[in-house]
C-alpha positions in Angstrom: -105.9 -124.0 -78.4 -106.7 -127.1 -76.4 -106.4 -125.3 -73.1 -108.7 -122.5 -74.2 -111.3 -124.3 -76.4 -110.9 -128.1 -75.7 -110.0 -128.6 -79.4 -107.0 -130.8 -80.1 -105.7 -129.5 -83.4 -104.7 -131.8 -86.2 -101.2 -131.4 -87.7 -102.7 -129.6 -90.7 -104.7 -127.1 -88.5 -101.6 -126.4 -86.5 -99.6 -125.8 -89.6 -102.3 -123.4 -91.0 -102.2 -121.4 -87.8 -98.4 -121.2 -87.8 -98.4 -120.1 -91.4 -100.9 -117.3 -90.9 -99.1 -116.1 -87.7 -95.9 -116.0 -89.7 -97.7 -114.1 -92.4 -98.7 -111.4 -89.8 -102.1 -110.8 -91.4 -104.7 -110.4 -88.6 -107.7 -110.7 -90.8 -106.4 -113.9 -92.4 -105.5 -115.3 -88.9 -109.0 -114.6 -87.7 -110.6 -116.4 -90.7 -108.4 -119.5 -90.3 -109.1 -119.8 -86.6 -112.8 -119.2 -87.2 -112.9 -122.0 -89.8 -111.2 -124.4 -87.3 -113.7 -123.5 -84.6 -116.6 -123.9 -87.1 -115.3 -127.3 -88.2 -115.0 -128.6 -84.6 -118.0 -127.0 -83.0 -120.5 -127.3 -86.0 -121.5 -123.7 -85.8 -120.6 -120.9 -88.1 -119.2 -117.4 -87.8 -121.0 -115.6 -90.7 -119.3 -112.3 -90.1 -115.7 -111.6 -89.1 -116.3 -108.3 -87.4 -118.1 -107.1 -84.3 -119.9 -103.8 -84.1 -120.0 -103.1 -80.4 -123.3 -101.5 -80.8 -125.7 -101.4 -77.8 -128.8 -103.5 -78.1 -132.1 -102.1 -77.0 -133.9 -104.3 -74.4 -137.4 -103.7 -73.1 -138.0 -105.4 -69.7 -141.1 -106.2 -67.8 -140.6 -107.7 -64.4 -143.5 -108.3 -62.0 -141.2 -108.3 -59.0 -141.3 -104.8 -57.4 -138.1 -102.9 -57.8 -136.3 -105.6 -59.7 -136.7 -104.4 -63.3 -133.3 -104.1 -65.0 -132.6 -100.6 -66.3 -129.5 -98.9 -67.6 -126.4 -100.4 -69.3 -125.5 -104.0 -68.5 -123.1 -106.6 -69.9 -124.4 -109.7 -71.5 -123.2 -111.6 -68.4 -125.2 -109.4 -66.1 -128.3 -109.9 -68.4 -127.8 -113.7 -68.2 -127.7 -113.5 -64.4 -130.8 -111.3 -64.3 -132.8 -113.6 -66.6 -131.9 -116.7 -64.6 -132.9 -114.9 -61.3 -136.1 -113.6 -62.9 -137.1 -117.1 -64.1 -135.9 -118.7 -60.8 -133.7 -121.1 -62.7 -131.2 -121.5 -60.0 -128.5 -123.0 -62.2 -125.6 -121.5 -64.2 -126.0 -121.2 -67.9 -123.4 -123.9 -68.4 -125.3 -126.3 -66.1 -128.5 -125.6 -67.9 -126.9 -126.2 -71.3 -125.4 -129.5 -70.2 -128.8 -130.5 -68.7 -131.0 -129.5 -71.7 -128.7 -130.1 -74.6 -126.7 -133.3 -74.0 -125.7 -135.5 -76.9 -128.1 -138.4 -77.4 -125.1 -140.8 -77.5 -124.3 -139.7 -73.9 -127.9 -139.7 -72.6 -128.7 -143.1 -74.1 -125.2 -144.7 -74.1 -126.3 -148.3 -73.5 -129.6 -148.2 -75.4 -130.6 -149.1 -79.0 -130.7 -145.9 -80.9 -131.7 -145.4 -84.6 -132.2 -142.2 -86.6 -134.8 -142.0 -89.4 -134.2 -139.1 -91.7 -137.3 -139.4 -93.9 -139.9 -136.6 -94.4 -137.4 -133.8 -93.7 -137.7 -134.2 -89.9 -135.2 -136.6 -88.4 -136.6 -138.8 -85.6 -134.5 -140.5 -83.0 -136.0 -143.8 -81.8 -134.6 -145.3 -78.6 -135.6 -148.8 -77.5 -134.9 -150.4 -74.1 -136.6 -153.5 -72.9 -140.2 -153.0 -73.9 -140.1 -149.2 -73.9 -139.9 -147.1 -77.0 -139.1 -143.4 -77.0 -139.5 -141.4 -80.3 -137.8 -138.0 -80.4 -138.5 -135.8 -83.4 -136.0 -133.0 -84.1 -136.9 -129.3 -83.8 -139.9 -129.8 -81.4 -140.6 -130.0 -77.7 -142.8 -133.1 -78.0 -141.6 -136.6 -77.6 -143.6 -139.9 -77.7 -143.1 -142.5 -75.0 -144.8 -145.8 -75.8 -147.1 -143.8 -78.2 -148.1 -141.2 -75.6 -147.0 -137.5 -76.3 -145.0 -135.8 -73.6 -144.2 -132.1 -73.7 -140.7 -131.0 -72.8 -139.4 -127.7 -71.4 -136.8 -127.4 -74.2 -136.6 -128.0 -77.9 -134.8 -131.0 -79.3 -131.9 -129.9 -81.6 -130.5 -132.1 -84.4 -127.2 -131.3 -86.1 -126.9 -133.2 -89.4 -123.2 -132.6 -89.8 -122.5 -134.9 -86.9 -125.8 -136.9 -87.0 -126.4 -136.0 -83.3 -129.5 -135.0 -81.3 -129.1 -132.6 -78.4 -131.7 -133.2 -75.8 -132.5 -133.1 -72.1 -130.7 -135.6 -70.0 -133.9 -136.2 -68.1 -135.2 -138.3 -71.0 -133.0 -141.2 -69.9 -135.2 -141.7 -66.8 -138.2 -142.6 -69.0 -136.4 -145.7 -70.2 -135.3 -147.0 -66.8 
């Protein structure tokens, strides 16, 4: 499990998996593993099945002869979109860049989270600089001035963590 997902199982989780494997009930094994993944990754599988249905996709591409047509895998679609948008990075690199944990981005800075008014706000202070980062928006305030971002700030209440662009650290230097 750790080699495939990076998750180090607790003794209890390991025992649960061994028990359902011994039980030889695939559906139950899937649900136990899904729960463990949900608990560690803070996302949820809401449905245990997969349909395998094709998904209709309409494409407009202003580049002559570059419009994607036919059947393609989700990986091919990812590559096409990154090329079309001239992103130049892998999806993994983009995710690390745009959705880093605030504790990693601001590791030596004073961080507080205000959860009033149904919109958590992360405030980061360093020297005389103040960065206010509201959740679920692409606008931050740096010393009172609004700055638009290229991605949305995500907040996960289960682990009290903001996921935001790594580039925000440069504002406080």
